[in-house]
N, C-alpha and C positions, 0 to 999 in steps of 0.2 A: 596344289601339290605340283612340283616341277618333276618333268621326266629326265632321264639320262639321256643324252644324244650319244649315238655311238661313236667311238673315236675313229678320227682319219686314219688310215694306214698307208704305207708304203714299202715296196720291196728295198731289200737291202742294197740291191746294186743302184737304184736309184739315188737312195740316200748317199752312200758311197760318191756317186757322181757328183754332187755338190753338197759336202757336208756341211760348210758353212752358212749357205743358203737355207738349208733345213733347219738349223739350227735357230738362226735369225727369225724364221717364219714361226717356230714352234714359241720362242720367246715372245715375239710380237703378238701373237695372237691367243695366248695364253691357253693353247690347247695341247694336250698331250698328243703323241704320235705313236701307233703302233708300227715297229719296224718288223716285216714280215722276213723270215729266212727260209732257205730252202731245206736246209739241214738244222734242225735244232728248235727250240720254242721261240715264239714271237717275242721282243723286247719293247719295253714303253720309254719314249725319249719325252722328258718334260723339263720345263724350266726349274731351277732351284726354288724360287719363288713358291710354285704349285708343291713341289716337293715337302718343302718345309711347312706350308700349311694342312697337308696331309698329315704329315707328322704330329703337328699341334693337334688336330682334330682328334686323331688315334690316342694323343696322350689324355686329352679333355674327358674323351668318352672309355678310357682305358679302365676305368672303375665303375661298378654299379652305382656307388655313392654319388661319385660326380656326374654320370649320365642322368641319375635320377634329378639332381640339383638343376641340371641344364634344362631338363625337361620341363620343370616345375617352374624354372624363371621363363622360359619362352612362354608357357601357357599363362602365366600371370601377365605378362608384357602384353600379350595379345588381348587379354581381357581388359587391359587397362586402357585409357585414351592417352598414348604417348604425346609427347609435346616436344616441340623442336628445342633444342639447347639454345639458351640463351633468351626463351621468350617467358614472359611474366604469367604467373599461374596465380587467376584470382580465386578468392573464396567463394 
C-alpha cells in the first residue's frame, strides 16, 4: 500500500517573485504545490495533466457501479498471472 506524501508548500510572496520558475518546477516534477497566503485559504498549483488525471479518476469512480467494476477488475488482474503485451501464451 502506498502512502501519500505531504505536498510541498511555498509562501505566495516567494511564488510571486519568480512565478515562471515555479510553474516550470511544478510541471517538470509532476508535483502539486500548496501556495500559502497571509489572508485567505491556501491554494494548489498543479499541471494541467495532473488536473485532468484527477478529473478522470473522479469521473470513473463517480458512480458506485463504476467503482465496483474497477475494484473487481483490479482484484481479478492481481489474482491472474499477467503477461507482457506481445508475448505468447502457451497452453
